[in-house]
matplotlib code that plots the C-alpha trace (Angstrom):
import matplotlib.pyplot as plt

x = [25.2, 25.1, 27.4, 28.0, 30.2, 31.5, 28.7, 26.2, 28.3, 28.8, 25.0, 24.2, 26.9, 25.5, 22.0, 23.2, 25.2, 22.1, 20.2, 23.0, 21.9, 18.4, 19.7, 21.9, 19.1, 16.8, 19.6, 20.5, 16.9, 16.3, 19.5, 18.6, 15.1, 16.6, 19.1, 16.2, 14.3, 17.4, 18.2, 14.6, 14.7, 18.1, 17.5, 17.1, 13.5, 13.9, 11.8, 11.1, 12.4, 15.5, 13.7, 10.9, 13.5, 15.0, 14.3, 13.1, 15.9, 17.0, 18.4, 20.1, 21.0, 24.6, 26.4, 27.9, 25.0, 23.3, 24.0, 21.7, 21.4, 19.2, 19.7, 18.1, 16.8, 16.8, 19.2, 20.7, 21.4, 25.1, 25.5, 23.7, 25.7, 29.1, 28.6, 29.7, 32.6, 32.0, 30.8, 29.2, 25.6, 24.8, 21.3, 20.7, 17.0, 16.1, 18.0, 18.3, 18.1, 15.4, 15.0, 13.1, 15.3, 14.8, 14.6, 12.2, 12.9, 16.4, 17.6, 21.1, 22.6, 25.0, 25.8, 28.6, 27.3, 29.4, 29.0, 27.3, 28.6, 28.1, 25.1, 26.0, 22.6, 23.9, 26.8, 24.5, 22.2, 25.2, 26.2, 22.7, 22.8, 26.1, 24.8, 21.5, 23.1, 25.3, 22.3, 19.9, 22.4, 23.3, 19.6, 18.9, 22.0, 20.7, 17.2, 18.8, 21.0, 17.9, 16.2, 19.0]
y = [16.2, 12.4, 10.4, 6.8, 5.3, 1.8, 0.8, 1.3, -0.8, -3.5, -3.5, -4.1, -6.8, -8.6, -8.4, -9.9, -12.5, -13.5, -14.1, -16.1, -19.6, -19.1, -17.5, -20.5, -23.0, -21.5, -21.6, -25.2, -26.4, -24.8, -26.2, -29.7, -29.4, -28.7, -31.5, -33.9, -33.0, -33.5, -36.9, -38.0, -37.2, -38.8, -42.0, -45.2, -46.4, -50.1, -50.8, -47.2, -47.9, -45.8, -42.6, -43.3, -43.7, -40.3, -38.5, -35.0, -32.6, -32.8, -29.4, -28.8, -25.4, -25.1, -22.4, -21.1, -21.8, -25.0, -28.5, -30.6, -33.8, -36.0, -39.7, -42.7, -45.3, -48.0, -50.8, -50.9, -47.1, -47.4, -50.2, -48.0, -44.9, -46.5, -49.4, -53.0, -55.2, -58.5, -61.1, -64.5, -64.7, -67.9, -69.4, -69.1, -69.4, -71.8, -74.6, -72.5, -68.9, -68.3, -65.6, -64.9, -64.5, -64.1, -67.9, -68.5, -69.4, -70.1, -71.9, -72.1, -72.6, -69.7, -67.1, -64.7, -61.1, -58.8, -55.9, -52.5, -49.1, -46.3, -44.0, -40.4, -39.3, -38.3, -36.4, -34.4, -33.6, -32.5, -30.1, -28.7, -28.3, -26.4, -24.0, -23.5, -23.0, -20.1, -18.3, -18.9, -17.9, -14.8, -14.0, -14.6, -12.5, -9.7, -9.9, -10.0, -7.0, -5.1, -5.6, -3.8]
z = [-2.1, -2.1, 0.3, 0.2, 2.9, 3.3, 5.6, 2.8, 0.4, 3.1, 3.9, 0.2, -0.1, 3.0, 1.7, -1.6, 0.3, 2.3, -1.0, -2.6, -1.4, -2.8, -6.0, -6.5, -5.6, -8.2, -10.8, -9.9, -10.0, -13.3, -14.8, -13.5, -14.9, -18.3, -17.9, -17.0, -20.1, -22.3, -20.6, -21.0, -24.7, -25.2, -23.1, -25.2, -25.3, -25.5, -22.4, -21.3, -17.8, -18.2, -19.2, -16.7, -13.9, -14.3, -11.0, -10.3, -9.2, -5.6, -4.5, -1.2, 0.2, 1.4, 3.3, 0.0, -2.4, -3.5, -4.7, -6.8, -8.7, -10.9, -11.6, -13.2, -10.8, -13.6, -12.6, -16.1, -16.4, -15.8, -18.4, -21.0, -20.3, -19.8, -22.3, -21.6, -22.7, -24.4, -21.8, -21.4, -20.3, -18.5, -17.8, -14.0, -13.1, -15.9, -17.7, -20.9, -22.3, -24.8, -27.4, -30.6, -33.7, -37.4, -37.7, -34.8, -31.2, -30.0, -26.8, -25.3, -21.8, -22.4, -25.1, -25.9, -25.7, -27.9, -25.5, -26.1, -27.0, -24.5, -25.0, -24.2, -23.1, -19.6, -21.1, -23.3, -20.4, -18.3, -21.1, -21.2, -17.4, -17.5, -20.2, -18.4, -15.0, -16.3, -17.8, -14.9, -12.2, -14.1, -14.4, -10.7, -9.6, -11.7, -10.1, -6.6, -7.4, -8.7, -5.3, -3.5]

ax = plt.figure().add_subplot(projection="3d")
ax.plot(x, y, z, "-o")
ax.set_aspect("equal")
plt.show()
């Protein structure tokens, strides 16, 4: 005869509950690593600073699981991801702005910048993270349940 009482079920549940923060942390870290790879590939490469500034995941255990994040430390990251409206650029450190164009060098004290379109590289990385998190947490929960 096999008997299972509620204390056996509760003991198993508590053992699983104790493992949950680490299960979540592994899932969050894995999802953020995938998101970082996607953001790195999708980031514009004009100077390379944006992609180079994407941080490694920071994962923190909480009482109910784990939190984590990645970011870009490049100062222009928000302007790239959100885009900019048309605006004036004024010479500040020198008397004039200088740039190379199709017809040679150009100088001006100010110019009208047309703005930039948003680049969705973060949104794509976020989508990858959500998909990866679901798969990874499911895998980690299965592994934790198999240990019971």
